[in-house]
N, C-alpha and C positions, 0 to 999 in steps of 0.2 A: 529429446524431450526436455522441456523447461526445467523440471525438477532435477534432472541429471546435470543440466548446465549449472544450476545453483550449487550442487554438490561439487562439481569440477572446478569452480572458481576459488575455492578455499577462502570463504568469507572471513573477514575480521571486523574490528570496530571502526574501520574506515570505509566499509562497503555499504553501498546503497543498492537495493534491489527493487525493481519496479516491473510489475506484470502489465503488459500492454495489449494483449490479444483480444480482449472482450469475450473470450471463450472460457467459461468456468472449468471445463474439462482440462484445459491446459493451465490456466492461471492458478486455479486452486491447488493443483499438485505442486507447482513451483512455490506457492505461498506456504504450503505446509512445511516444505523444506526450509524456506527462507525464514519463517517465524521461529524455527528451531536453531537458527544460525546466530552468529555474533554480529550480523549486519546492524549498523546503527539506524538504518531506515529501510522499511519494507512497505511498499505501497502498491496499489492496483488501480488502474484506470477504470472508470465506470461512474454511473450516476449515483445519487444518494440512495435511491431505491435498490439498485443492484449492489451497492456497497453494503447495505443492511442485509440483503439476502445472502451475500457472501459471508458475512460475519455469522449469520444463523447457520449456514451450511458448515462452516468451520467448527462451530460449537457442536453440531450433530456428529462431526467426525472425531470428536473427543479432544479438540484443541482447547487448552486452558484459556480462561478469560484473560489472564495476564498476557498470554501470547497474542490473543485476538486484539487486545488493547494496543499492541505495538503496531498494528496494521493501519496505515494511512490510506484512507479512501473515503470519499473521492480524493484523488491526489491533487495537489497544487493549492496555492493560495487563491482566494477569491479576488480576482482582478478584472472580472468581466470578460474572460477569454472567449473568443469566437472562432478562432482558426487554429490549426495545428501549431504554428509558431508561438502564438500566445499561450496555448496550453502548455507547451514545452517550457516556456519562460516561467509560467506560474509553478510548474513542477520543480524546476531547478531552484527557484526562489525558496520553495518550501524545504527542499533538501538542504540548501545552504543554511537556512534558519535552524533546522533541526541539528545540523552538524555544529552550529555555533551556540546551541543551547538557548535559542530565542523562543519565547512563548508564541504559539501560533494564534494570533488574534484575528487573522483574516480568513479563518476557516468557516465554511457553512456547517452548521451542526446537523448531524443525522437525527431524523425523527425517531423517537422512542417507538419500539414495536409494541403493538397492542396485543 
């Protein structure tokens, strides 16, 4: 299970964790564990709508707002990605930027929930 995998990798401040399954039953369990880790980057694949729903679900599960704020999603810099290779490139660009302490100016903003 993904949450067990996160526990088994012994995360540290050089670790990036990305959930890619599109299945909240798997991704959210891994994210619960990842957000409690020392990983410098925690992200999840998904649309803006799904990313907002994921944040709401994590809050309902008792995850603190500061932990939820660590979650990157939708992942990747906005570069007009249209295929898996471009999505991977945008994700890796974001991970490198976060690692290097660069402000993420190319991100699409999540809409505020009503």
